[in-house]
N, C-alpha and C positions, 0 to 999 in steps of 0.2 A: 307793440314794440317795447315800452318802458318796462312792461312786466317781465319780458324776456331779459332786459337788460339787469334787472333787480335780481332775478333768479341767477344768473350767471356771473354777476359781479361779486366781488370779494370772496371769491372761492365758493360761491353758493351753487344752486342748481337743483336737480331732482334729488340728488345725494345730500345727506346731512354734511354740513361742513365741519369736517373734523381737523382741518388744518393739514390735511395730506394732500400731496400733490397728486398722487395716484395711490393705488392699493398695495403697491410694493415699497413705496418710498415715502417718508414723512419728512416735513419740514422742520419738526419739532428738533430742538438741540438737545443733545445728551453730553454728559461730562466729557466724553471722548471725542465728540465731533467738533469741526472748527465752527467758528461763529458763522451764521446763515448770512448768505450775500444779500443785501438790500435791493439790488437792481433784480435779482432772480425772484426774491420774494414779491416784490411789487407786481412782477409779472405773474407769478403763480397764484397770488390772491386776486388776480385781474383788476387791479386798482386803475389799470388803464382804459377799462370799460367806461369809466365816468370821468377820470383825471387826465388831462394832457400834461406833458412833460415839455411841450413845445410852445405854450401860451395860447393854444386854441381854447375856444369857449365850448365846453362839453356840458353834460349834465352836472358835474361838479366843477369846482374852481380848478384852473391850471395850478399846477404845484411848482413848476419851476420859477426860479427867482423870486420867491416869497421869503426865504429865509432872510431875517434882518431888517424886513419891511413892516411899516405899519399898515394895518387892515382894519376895516369897520366890521364888527361882528354883533350879533344879536346874543345876549346870554341872560337868560331868565326874563325876557321881554324888554331888556334894556338894551340900547345901542351903545357899544364901547368901541373906542379905538386902541388896539393892543399891538404889540411887537410880536412878529412871528419869529419864536425861537424854539428850542428843543421842546420845552415844555408844551407849548402849543400845539406842534405836530403831535406830541405823545398823546395829548389829551383829545386830539380830533380823531386819532385811530382808536383809542380806548373807549371813548365816550362821545361819539359824533354828534349827540344831541346836547351836550353840554353847552355849546356855543357854535353858531353857524355865520358863515361869511355873509354879510348883509345881503348881497345879490343873490345868494343860493339859499337863503333862510326857509323857503318853503319846500326845499329838497330834501330827500331823505338818503341817508347814508347807511347802508347794511353795516352791521357790526360783525366783523370777522373773527372767528375762533382762532386767536393768534396769541402766541407767547409773548412774554416781555423781552425776551431775547430777540425774537423776530420783529418786534415794534422797534427795539433799539436800531436795529440793521436797516429798516426801512428809513426811520428817521435820519439815521447817518447818511444815507444815501440821497435823501431830499436835501439835506443840508449841503451835501456836495454837489449838487446841482446848482444852488444858489452861488457858490463859491467859483463854478466854472464860467459864469456869465461874466 
């Protein structure tokens, strides 16, 4: 079951993850496209397969209500308390192994093939979730 979750999470699966939603439509932003929608990207990259937006405990940590809070992480073998800010969310997507939430330190997050604009949109979406609560 976990193997299936890993293969399908973050846009993975039997096909190589190229950042495409399907063969006809890409999520990549071009100079004439509007900025990508963070909520759609969260769904398209299947982030919900591991992360709850309602506080449920899943394979990965819940992402709602994190923005602006202090959390304990492991970074290079050292336990730290950090503030969840824009930089934290960005790092967590770009390099999920850099630091891990303490309670999830033995879990592996796949690294999606995702553009900077898409990361920014997802981060904006996650920050917005924290402001809604």
